[in-house]
Structures are given as structure tokens and as C-alpha cells.
N, C-alpha and C positions, 0 to 999 in steps of 0.2 A: 504494500500500500504506500509506503514512504517513497519508493522509487517512482510509482505511478504519479503521485502528486507532484514530485519534482519535475517529471517530464512535462506535465501540463503547464507548470509555471514557466519552464524554459521556452516552450513553444509559444506561449502567449507573449513573452518578452521579445522573442526574435522576430515575429511576424511584421511589426511596423517598420523595422529597419531593413527588411529584405525586399528589394524592388523587382526580383525575378517574377515573371507573369504567373508562374505556377506555384510560387512560394506559399501564398495564403491557402491555396487549395491543399497543398501537402500538409501544412500545419493543421488545417481543419480535419483532414483525414486521420492524422496522428491523434488529435484530441478525441475524435469520435471512436477510435479503436480502443481507448483506455476505459476500463470499467470505472464508473464513478464510485467514490468512496461510499460505504454504507451509511445511511442516515441514522441508523440505530433505532431504538424504541421511541417512536414519536409520541407514545402515550405518557412518557415521563417528561414533565415540563418544569421540574424544580431546579434544574441546573446541576452543577457538580462542585465539589469542595474538597479541600485537603486541610487537615488540622494536624500539626506535628510540632516537634520540639525545636525546630530551627528554620528560619525563613528560607535558606538556600535549599533545604530538603523539601519544603513545601513547593518551591518553584520547580524542583525536579519532577515532582509528581504531576504538577499542572502541565509541564512541558510534554511529558509522556502522554497525557490524555489528549492534548492538542493534536498529537501525531497518531491518534487512533488507538491508543492503549486504554484499557479499562481500569477498574479499581485495583485489580491484582497487579497489573503492570505498574501502576502508580505507586503501590506499596513497595514494590521491589526498588524502584528508583528512589523513593523517599528514604528507605532504610539504608540503601547503599551509601547515600550521602550522610545520613546520621552516623553510620559507622566510622566515617572520616572525621566529622566535625565535633562529635561528642563521644569519643571512644571510651570515656569513663562510664558510659551508660549501656552501650550495646555494640554489636558489630558482627563481622563474619565469623569470629571465634566464639560466638554465643549461640543462642537459640531463641525460639519464639512460639507463641500460639497465635494463629490467624483464624478469625471467624469471618467467613465469606458468605454473603447473601447474593444469590443469583435471582434477580427479579423476574426474568422471563420464565425461568423454571420454578420460581417460588420455592427455592431450596436453600438450606443453610448447611454449610460444610465447615468443619473444623480441621485445620491442618496443624497437627501437633509436631512441631519441630523442636521439642524439648531435648536438651542434651541427655546423654545416657552414660551410665557407669560402664567402665570397661568390663569385658567378659570375666576377668580375673577377680573382680570385686566380690567381697563377702560382707556379711553383716558387721564384722569387726574391722572394716576397711579403715576406720579412723582411730583404731586402737593401736597405740604405739608403746612398746615396752610395758604392756599390761595396763596402760592408762589411756583414757579417752583424750585425744588431742584437744587442746584449747582452740577456740575459734580462730584467733589470729594466726596461730601456727598452722592450722589446717588451711586457712584461707590462702596463705602464701606458699603452700606446698603444691607439688605436682599432683598429689592425691585429690586436690580440689577440682582438677580439670576434667570436665565431661566431654564426650565426643560431640563436637559442635553440630547443631542441626539447622542453622540459619540458611546456608547455601542450598541444602537439599530441600528445605521448605520453599525457597524461591522457585525452584524448578518444578516441584510437585504441584504447587498451586498454579504456576504458569501453564503447565501441560494440561491441567484440569480445566482451566477457564480463561487464561489470559488471551487477549486479542491483539496485543501489540507485538512488535518484533523483540525477541528475547534479548539480543545483543544491545538493542537501542535503549533498553531499560537501564543499562549501566553507563551510558554515555555521559550524563550530567556529573556523576560521581568521578568518572575518569578525568574529565576536564578539570574538575575542581582539585583533584589530587595532583594533577600535573602542573596546573597554573598556580595553585596555592589557595588556601582559604584563610580568612581572617579569624584569629583566635578570639572567641567570645569570653565574656565574664565568667560564665559557668565553668568552662574548662580551666581557665586561669585560676579561679578560686579553688577548685579541687586540687590542682597541682601545687598551689601555694599553701594549702592547709598544713600547718605544722603538725596538727593532731593526726592527719592522715599520713603525712610523710614519716611520722615516727613509727608507724606500724606496718607500712607496705614497703616493698622492695623496688618501687618504680624508679627511684633516683639512685639505686645501688646497681641495678642491672645495666651493663654497658649499652645494650641495645635501646632500652627504654629511656635511659638517662640521656643519651645523645639526641633522641627524638623529642622528649618532653622538657628537658632541662639543658638546652644549649648554653654553653659557657657557665654551666652550674646553676643557672637560675630558671625558675618556671617560665614557660612561654607567656609573654606579656599579652594583655588585651590589644588586639589590632595587629599582632605579629602575623605575617603571611607565611603559613606553614605548608610546604609541599610534602607530598608523600608518594614518591615514584614507585616504591615497592607496592603500595596499596593499588595504585593505578595498574601496575603489571599483573597483580593478582586478579583484579576485576577484568582485565582484558583476556586473561586466560579462561576465566569462568564464562565470559561472554562468548568466546570462540569455541570452547570445548564442553561447556556445561559443567555440572558438579564433579565429573571425573577429574577435572583439573585440580580440584580441591581435595577430594577424598582418596586420590591415588597419585603416585609420582612424587615430585620434588616437594610440593607444598605439604602433602600428607606426611612425608618423611620428616620435614622440619617441625610439624605439629607434634609428632611423637617424640622427637628429640627434645623439644622445649618442655614438654609435659614431664618427661622422665628424668630431666636434669635435677641436680640438687638445688635447693634443699628439699629433702623428703620427696624424691621423684615418684611419679605415679606408676601405673601399670598398663598404660595404653599401648596398643599394638596397631600396626598397619591394618590388620584384619578388623579391628574394632572400627576403624574409620571406613574401610571399604564396605563393611556390613551395615552401616547406618541406614535406617529407613525412617521416613516420615510416616506417622500414623494418621490416616484419614478417618475422622470420626464424625458421628452425628453430633450436633449441638445438644446441650442439655438445656431444656426449656421448661418454664413454668408459667402458668397464667394466673394473674391476680384477680380477685373479685371485681376490680375496676375494669377488667377486660384487657389490660396491657399484658403482653407476652414477653417475657425476659429470657433471652437466649445467650448462653456463654459457653465457654469450653468445659468439657467434662474432665474428671481426674486423668492425669495428675494435676491439672489446673484446679484451683479452688473456685473459679468464677461461677460455673453453672450451679453449684451447690450453695455457695455462700451468698451470692447476690439474690437468688430466689428465696433462700431461707430468711435473710434479713428483711426483704421486702414483704414476704408473707407474714412474718412475725409482727412487723410494724403494722400491717393492715389488721391483723388479728387483735392487736392491743389498742387500736384506735377506739375512742369513745363512741357510743351510739350517737346518732344525730341529735337526739333530744337531751344529751348530757353536756353541760357546759364545763369546760376545763380551761386552765390557763395555758399560755403559749409554752411555758416550761414543761407541761405534760408531754408535748410532742418531742421535746428534747429528751425527756426521760425515756420514752418508749423507743426512740432511735438508739439510745445507749443500751437499753435492755435487750433490744433485738440483736444488736451487735454481740453483746456478751454471750448470749445463748448460741448464736450461729458460730462465733469464733470457737467456742468450746467444742462444738460438734465437729467443726472442720479440723481442729487440732488433733482430735482423737481419731477420726475415721479416714480422712482424705490422704491418699497415697497413690501409687501407680496401680490402677485398677487391672492392668494386664498381669500384675504379679501378686496382688493381694485382693481380698474381698472389700469392696467399698460400696456401701448401701446408698448409692446416689439417688435413685428414685424415691427411696423411703424417706430420706432427709428432706426432700421437697414435697412430699405427699401432704396435701392439705389437712388430712386427718392428723398426721404427726405434728404439723406446724401449729394447729389449733391447740393441741394438748401441750406442746412444748411451750407455747406462749404463757400457759398457766404456771410454768416453772420459773418465771423470771426471778432472778436472784435479788435478795435484799441489797441495797446499795453497799453495805459493808460485808456482803456474803461472798463466798468463794465460788467462782465459775467452774462448773463441772459439765461434762457431756451428757446428753440425753440418751435414751434407749429406744430407737424406733422399733426394734424387735418386739419389745414388751407392749408399746403403745399400739402397734399394728396387729397385736394378737399372735405373735410368733415367738420363737425362742429368744431369750435375752442376747443382746449384742455386747453389752458392757462386760468386760472380762476377756474379750478377744485380744486386746492390745494393751501395752503399757502406755501411760500418758506421755505424749510427746510435746515438748515446748520449743521445738526448733525455731530459731530466728531466721528471718529472710531479709537479706541486706538490700539496700535501695539503689543498686546500679542498673537501672532499667529505663526504657523509653516507651511511649505509646503513640500510635498513628491511627487516626480516624479518617476514612475516605468514603465519599459517595461519588459515583461517576455519572456520565451524561445519560446512561441508560437506567439509572436508579439502582445499580448494583452497589454493594457496600462492603467495606473491609474494616474490621476492628482488629488491630494487631498490636500485641504487646511483646517487646523483644528485650533481651537482657544479656549481660555478661556476669550477672549477679552483683557482687559488691563493686565499689568504685574501682575502675580499671581492672576488673576481673582478678586474675591470679598474678598480675604484674609481669606476665610472660608474654613476649611479643615475637612474632615471626611474620615475614612477608608483608609487613605493613599493618598488621592487625593484632589485637590483644586476645589472649586466650581466657576463657571464662574460669570462674571458681564455683561453678554451679553445683558441684557435688556437696558443698557445704549446706545445701538446702535439704540434704538428708539429715536425719537424726544421727549425730555422731556417736551417741550412745545407742548400741543395738538393742538394749533391753531397758525396761523401767519397771520397778516393783516386781521383778522376777518374770515379767512377761515380755515377749518380743514387741518391738515398736513397728507399727505398720509402715512407717516411713524410714525404716532402716535401709542402709545400702544393700545392693545385691547385684548379681551379674546381669548386665544389660538393662538395669532398672532405671526408671526416670524419677528424679526427685520431685517431691511435692512442690507445687508452685502457688504463690498468692496471686499471680497474674489473672486478671479478670476482663479480658476483651469482651465487650458486651454489645448486643444489638437488642433494641426494643421495638415491638410491633404493636400497633393500636388495635382497637376492637374489631376493625374491619380486616385485619391481617396485613395492613400496609406498614412499611418501614416507617418508624417514627424517630428513632434516636440511635446514635452510635457513640459509645463512650468507653473510656478506659484510662488507666494511669500507671506510671511507675510508682515505686515507694516501698518495696519490701513487703513485710506482712501488713503494712498499713494500706496497701493497695485496695484491699477489700473494703475498708472504711471509706477511702477516698471515692471509689466508684459508687458505693451505696449512697454517699452524700449527693451525688449528681442525680441519682434516680429519685431519691426523696424530693430533692429540690425541684426537679422538672415535673415529675409525675404526680407528686402529692401537693406541692406548694404552688405550682404554676409559674416557677421562675424561668427566665431565659437561660440558655446554655451558659453564658458568661456569668450571670448572677449566681447560678448554682455552683460554678467553679470557685467564685470569689468567697463563698461562705467559709468561715473558719473550719479547719479540719478537726474532727473529733473522733478519736480512735479508742474503742472500748474492747480491747483484747485482754482477757484475764480480769484481775481484780482492781486494776487502776485504769482510770479514764484519762487519756492524754488529750489536752485541749490546746489548740493553737491560739495564743493570746496576742500575737502581733498582727492580727487581722481584725477588721471591724466586727464587733459582736463576740469576739473571742473571750475577752475578760469577763463579760456579762455571763456567758455560758459557763465559764469555769466557776464563777461565784455561785450561780444557780445550782450547779451540780454539787458543789461542796456543801451548800445549804441543805440539799436533799440527803446528804450523808455519804456521797461517793468519795472515794479516794481519788484526788485529782492531781495529775502531773501537768504543770503548765509548760508549754513548749514554744519555742520560737524557731524560725528557719526551717519550717516544714518542707519536705522534698517531694510533694506531689507534683505531677506533670500531666494534669488532666487535659485531654483534648476531646471535645464533644461537638457533635453535629446534631441538630434537631430539625426534622422536616416540618415546616409550617405550611399553612395554606398558600402563602404568597412566596414560598421558596425555602432556601436552606439558611438556617441560623447557626453560626459557628461560635465556638468559644475556645480560648487557649489559656492555660494556667499562667497567671502573672508571676508565679514563683519560679518559672523557668524562662526560656527565651523563645518559646514557640509562638506561632500565629495560626489563625484559621483563615483561609483565603478561598474565595470562589473562583471558578474558572470563568474568564470573561465570556 
């Protein structure tokens, strides 16, 4: 299609300057012989939009759509740029969950590009000399690196539904890597953080030190940073597909970097060549209000946690004839989170390897009964038992209680294309700058620290313990919402470690329950209620008041500043698309002209 359009343009430009008698006739014949580009689905009149964490990445997505690509093509282009300009958050050396809606087919597909543990991994993978490794030690070790899934996800999704040229999707990122990008405040601040530099090896490793700390100093804001190695990697992927990444020189360098000291991992070339993207159905639930919420199933927490929080919130709302204060709605949002987080922490893991009662946890019968178990403000958060509530065998006792933390090195992309297809994709390298190990222009993840490093708890195995070829549990919640008529209504998602669940739920409550715009919902203070303490963002409007209200109710409140959400939201309104980007990062939401 790109070549055909170029040919038309050249013919149109040449004709006026050519005085040969038959020139215009030949030009017209050439134009007539070219198949006109497809007009797409003319029933979709809302336009197209990209919302992501960097303006250059957003422009890449818009460029690809202008040239005939759809939401999947745009997502590849956007993320290839994000891997260059915000490598602290995601990249080729990480993984992602993509939720894709095909409007013509009315189908939702989840592409699970989550990283996997090497085949040699066992439940005691993070046990060293008889002791469980501490988080920082594990984070910077080769044991933390999972087999990356991002590149394979690109190709699997593109083969399934992409409409643009595969290689063209990487062109914007290649140009930017060769010509240089301007370092933004977010990257600079991460590199300059003394707290972060004290615990990671980024400025100690010769490769990463030379790239991120030229002359021994962190890249300054505005510095034009080229990355020819990254450009070369993308060119190879563009020309050869994922085989350029999962086999040959790049694969060998990934294995070598992973297995190098300190505490080298167990990855092999076979682990890389055997990687597969899991194509899964979305996990969806319908609220009494008619909205249908769809997100990724386990090992993602999105489908379970978002549906459970919203279902619990609805179940705890007062009857229409009962008057309550505004603080009541704050309370039930916190209580819904505490209940859902406790269930998620206990049950969610890689459902290909262990039993995860996904459907039971979002069953309306379970949710109504679970809502009655809301903890006292000073009470201890514990998981529920859908087996008992749904009249089957008890499920409590299957696993030990897991309190794995999930670090915030992640990004999110929301896209709607010109045919009304949509992508919600959350991608990550796990913690900031992943494992601090770099090769061929990209950083390797530390995703395996999303496993429970302790394989047992209370004498019971932990569902989210490591295992051969296993995918660690994720907090990522790429989410699509459909209205009562079944039409696409909202695309949302965020980075933020285990707080992702709360961040995304905030936008769902804000837009679906309170009637806020996308941007208004994003701007609300973040409130995270995982466990027995409620974290409240107090450097946003409304935050101090929320913290005081919750404290007055008896909750244990942790006041926070500098929250790291990166929400990117698109809402479909009657008159077009409404976008929002998190002011806590550098993103934008921009419509296609």
C-alpha cells in the first residue's frame, strides 16, 4: 500500500511539467491501474487517538496509522520508541500484555507476552546458601532475568490482525535512535537519583555506564542521545522478524549478559528459541450498570482485580433512597480494594501451571457475599473463599500467603484506530532499568522478581513461586470497557507496580461511576489500599482531605508524594474521542488529524 500511494503522488507531480503529447495519458493510465487504498469501516466516525508516555512515541503511532496501519501497528511503533526514550520503564528486553479489540469481528484477544522463567528454574530459584535472597540482591542478579516476550508479542499480534507493513512499524524508532532523541526529565531524574544509584549497578557496569553516564554524570535534560546499537537491533527485527532476536548473535548476547556475575542466571539459547506468546481470551465481567470490563487473565491481575473491585464497589453502594456523605464512597472504594487485593495476592499466578479460580472470583454471587466481609478499618486483610461461598470444596489452604512486591518500571499505551479497533497494552522491564544488564542497545528485565522469592509460606507452597517455564504474576491491568449496547467505551491502563490495580480502578470509578472526563479521573489523587495500610497521594488536589477523612474513619494511612502512575485513557463520547494523559509523567493523548 505504501508503494502504491507513493507512485500516485509521483505521477501527479510529474504530469504538469511533462509536455510530451502522451504524457498525461500515460500518467492517467498508471493512476487508474493502482488499487485505491481501502477506506476502512465507514460506520466508525469517532476518529483515532494515541495516548502514551512520550510525545515522540505518540507521533510514531499516528504516523503509522496515517500510512495504513491499525491499532496493533501503532502499538508496535509507539512501544519501539518508548523502549528508546524511556528505557527505565520498558523495552525489547521486557514483556507485555496486549488486549486487542477487533471491531469488525466484535472480538477481544489477549496477547500474553509475559517473560518466562528458564527451563532450569525450580521453586527455590531465589534461595541462595539456604536463605531467600533479598530483593535488591535478586533484582540485580542474573536470576532476575526472564526470557523476554516483547518482540514475539509484536509479531504474534501483527500476524493476527495488523494491517500495516511490518518493517515500517519500526521506522520512527530507527530514525530516532540514529539521529538522537532529547533526554527528558523523567529519564534524567531516574539516572540522577542517589537513592536508586546506591542500589543498582547501572553506573558500575561498563556498558550501561558509558551509555547513561557519559563523563561520569547522568544524561542531562535536553542531551541528544543516539543509540546505533538499538537502531541495528530494530533493523534486524524489521528485516528478519523475531528470529533475529531469539536466535543468533542477539540471543547469544542475551544469554551471556543474563548468566554473567553477579549471581548469573540459568538461561539457555533453547529457552529463548522456545519462547511463545500465549493467545488468550479476555477475562470479562458485566456490572449491574451494564458496563462490561475486559482485561487480561492470569498471570495478569487485570481481569480478576478490576472486575472484583468494581463489582464490590457496586455491591457496597447505598440504595437510592439512602443518603450518605461523599466520604462513604471513598470508604467503599478503599474497602473494595482491600478485599480484591487480598484475593489477588492469594490466588493469582500462572494459570497454565497452577489452579487459579478466575471465574469464581468475579462471579456475582461470590462478589455479593465477599462485599459483606469488608474489613474493619483497623482489621487485617485476608483472602476470601469462593469455594465455600459457591457451595464447593474450600479453597483456603491450597497456598501459602504471598506478599510479593511488584516494582514500578512499566509503561502503558492506549490506542483507538480509524476503524474503531482498540489496543490497551501495558509493557515492562519490571523495576527501574530492569536488571541493569544491557546488550545490543536495550536493557534486560528483572521480571522474575515478580515471583515469590520464598517458595513456601506457613508450610504451604506459594502459588506464585518460581518454576520451569513459568510466568510470574503481574499487576498489569490493560483494560477495555464496553457500554450497555456492547460498543467500545473506554481504554485504560497504567504502570506502577502493585499499585497499578488501584490506579486503573480509580479511572473506572471516576469515569463510570462519577461521570468524570478521562483527564479529570486521571488527575484524582491516587489511593492504594493493599493490605492493612491505605496509601494516599497528598501532593494532588483532594489528597490531604482524603487522607484526613480516612484517618478519621480509623484507617491506617500512609501519606505519599511523587506517585508513579502513568495512566493513559481514551473515552468514546458521542461527539468523538476524549483522551487523557497522566501529568505525573511526560505523556500526551493526541488525535489523528
